VEXLUMRO-330309 format. One record per residue (C-alpha): x, y, z; residue in three letters. Coordinates in steps of 0.25 Angstrom, whole numbers. Example, Ala and Ser with C-alpha at 12.3 -4.5 7.8 and 13.67 -1.06 7.14 Angstrom:
% residues 2
PT; 49; -18; 31; ala .
PT; 55; -4; 29; ser .
***
This chain:
% residues 187
PT; 490; -487; 120; val .
PT; 500; -478; 127; pro .
PT; 496; -467; 136; his .
PT; 491; -455; 129; gly .
PT; 488; -461; 116; met .
PT; 474; -462; 110; ser .
PT; 468; -476; 111; lys .
PT; 459; -473; 99; gln .
PT; 469; -475; 88; gln .
PT; 473; -487; 80; thr .
PT; 487; -491; 78; pro .
PT; 495; -489; 66; leu .
PT; 495; -499; 55; thr .
PT; 508; -506; 51; lys .
PT; 509; -497; 39; met .
PT; 507; -485; 48; gly .
PT; 518; -489; 57; lys .
PT; 528; -491; 45; arg .
PT; 524; -477; 40; ser .
PT; 526; -470; 53; ala .
PT; 540; -477; 54; tyr .
PT; 543; -474; 40; gly .
PT; 540; -459; 42; leu .
PT; 549; -460; 55; gly .
PT; 560; -466; 46; asp .
PT; 559; -454; 37; leu .
PT; 562; -445; 49; leu .
PT; 572; -454; 55; his .
PT; 582; -446; 64; gly .
PT; 575; -433; 62; arg .
PT; 563; -434; 72; val .
PT; 565; -426; 84; ser .
PT; 551; -427; 90; asp .
PT; 538; -435; 88; ile .
PT; 525; -431; 94; thr .
PT; 512; -439; 91; thr .
PT; 497; -438; 94; ser .
PT; 493; -448; 105; asn .
PT; 484; -456; 95; met .
PT; 489; -470; 94; tyr .
PT; 492; -470; 79; ser .
PT; 499; -457; 80; cys .
PT; 508; -463; 91; val .
PT; 511; -475; 83; glu .
PT; 515; -466; 71; thr .
PT; 524; -458; 80; ala .
PT; 531; -471; 85; leu .
PT; 533; -476; 71; gly .
PT; 539; -462; 66; ile .
PT; 547; -462; 79; ser .
PT; 553; -476; 76; met .
PT; 556; -473; 61; gly .
PT; 562; -460; 65; ala .
PT; 571; -466; 75; gly .
PT; 565; -456; 85; tyr .
PT; 569; -459; 99; thr .
PT; 562; -448; 106; gly .
PT; 549; -448; 114; arg .
PT; 536; -448; 106; leu .
PT; 527; -437; 111; arg .
PT; 512; -438; 111; thr .
PT; 503; -426; 110; asn .
PT; 488; -427; 110; pro .
PT; 487; -414; 103; glu .
PT; 491; -421; 91; trp .
PT; 480; -432; 92; gly .
PT; 465; -432; 93; leu .
PT; 458; -424; 98; pro .
PT; 471; -416; 98; gly .
PT; 474; -401; 97; val .
PT; 462; -398; 88; phe .
PT; 453; -401; 99; val .
PT; 450; -388; 107; glu .
PT; 438; -393; 115; asp .
PT; 437; -408; 117; arg .
PT; 422; -409; 120; glu .
PT; 418; -401; 108; arg .
PT; 428; -408; 99; ala .
PT; 423; -421; 104; ala .
PT; 409; -418; 100; arg .
PT; 414; -413; 86; leu .
PT; 422; -425; 84; leu .
PT; 411; -434; 88; arg .
PT; 401; -427; 80; asp .
PT; 409; -424; 67; lys .
PT; 420; -435; 68; gly .
PT; 435; -433; 69; val .
PT; 438; -434; 54; ile .
PT; 427; -424; 51; trp .
PT; 432; -414; 62; thr .
PT; 446; -414; 58; tyr .
PT; 444; -414; 43; gln .
PT; 435; -402; 45; tyr .
PT; 445; -395; 54; met .
PT; 457; -398; 44; ala .
PT; 448; -393; 32; gly .
PT; 445; -380; 40; asn .
PT; 457; -378; 48; pro .
PT; 453; -364; 54; gln .
PT; 440; -370; 59; ala .
PT; 438; -375; 73; ala .
PT; 427; -385; 75; leu .
PT; 420; -386; 89; pro .
PT; 430; -391; 99; gly .
PT; 441; -390; 89; met .
PT; 453; -381; 86; arg .
PT; 455; -377; 71; ser .
PT; 466; -383; 64; cys .
PT; 473; -369; 64; phe .
PT; 472; -369; 79; his .
PT; 475; -383; 82; gly .
PT; 487; -384; 73; ser .
PT; 493; -371; 79; ala .
PT; 493; -378; 92; ile .
PT; 500; -390; 87; leu .
PT; 510; -382; 79; val .
PT; 514; -375; 92; arg .
PT; 515; -389; 99; asp .
PT; 525; -393; 88; leu .
PT; 539; -391; 93; his .
PT; 545; -391; 79; phe .
PT; 552; -378; 82; phe .
PT; 561; -386; 91; lys .
PT; 565; -397; 81; ile .
PT; 579; -398; 78; pro .
PT; 582; -395; 63; lys .
PT; 581; -408; 54; gly .
PT; 572; -415; 64; glu .
PT; 557; -418; 64; val .
PT; 546; -418; 75; ala .
PT; 535; -428; 71; val .
PT; 521; -426; 76; tyr .
PT; 511; -437; 73; val .
PT; 496; -435; 73; thr .
PT; 483; -440; 66; his .
PT; 477; -435; 53; asp .
PT; 466; -427; 59; ser .
PT; 476; -418; 67; leu .
PT; 486; -418; 56; leu .
PT; 475; -412; 46; ser .
PT; 471; -401; 56; cys .
PT; 486; -398; 59; leu .
PT; 489; -397; 44; ile .
PT; 477; -388; 41; ala .
PT; 480; -379; 53; gly .
PT; 495; -377; 50; ile .
PT; 493; -376; 35; thr .
PT; 480; -367; 36; arg .
PT; 474; -376; 25; arg .
PT; 463; -386; 26; pro .
PT; 465; -401; 25; ile .
PT; 454; -407; 17; leu .
PT; 449; -422; 19; pro .
PT; 456; -426; 6; arg .
PT; 469; -420; 12; asn .
PT; 468; -427; 25; trp .
PT; 481; -432; 31; pro .
PT; 485; -446; 28; ala .
PT; 492; -456; 36; tyr .
PT; 506; -452; 41; leu .
PT; 504; -438; 34; glu .
PT; 509; -426; 40; gly .
PT; 515; -412; 38; phe .
PT; 528; -406; 40; val .
PT; 529; -393; 48; leu .
PT; 542; -386; 50; trp .
PT; 549; -372; 53; val .
PT; 558; -365; 44; asp .
PT; 564; -352; 48; asp .
PT; 553; -351; 59; trp .
PT; 542; -353; 48; lys .
PT; 533; -365; 49; met .
PT; 529; -373; 36; ala .
PT; 521; -386; 34; val .
PT; 521; -396; 23; ala .
PT; 510; -406; 21; asn .
PT; 507; -414; 8; arg .
PT; 518; -407; 0; gly .
PT; 513; -393; 3; ile .
PT; 522; -384; 11; cys .
PT; 516; -372; 18; leu .
PT; 521; -361; 28; pro .
PT; 514; -361; 41; val .
PT; 507; -349; 47; ser .
PT; 498; -349; 59; gly .
PT; 497; -347; 73; pro .
PT; 509; -357; 76; phe .
***
């Protein structure tokens, strides 16, 4: 496992690798940057997207996009919560209650504001795309925080699901599962 990557993740399946490559192929020639969580499966996904897109730049890893990630505010308290309640329960609760902050955790509103400020999409050349790869738990909290709408367990993000965030006339918008919304908030 390369330096800085999580050792607790399993590798992608052959189908996962083909899907990541296929997504990259859809974006071929338009990818200006790829940032990924340091989780092994996310890095493999980013590599597949990169190869399919013909992206020759450097893949950047950012632990804020992984576990425990940006939604953890106090590591000790969060570790107790995650141990006692479990990762799935914790992130499903947070995504279902995006304004709530559990012990040791930031609310989805607060954590997503930090991640959106980290995005450099304001600098992306017109017609190009920056790709950020993360896992379902962080993605669900990010979508809930940005859209200001809860993500219920039945709407949990699926494999290779994502969302599109863009700026038009200095206003942000987000699209996920066929719904397009203007973005407001402390971004």
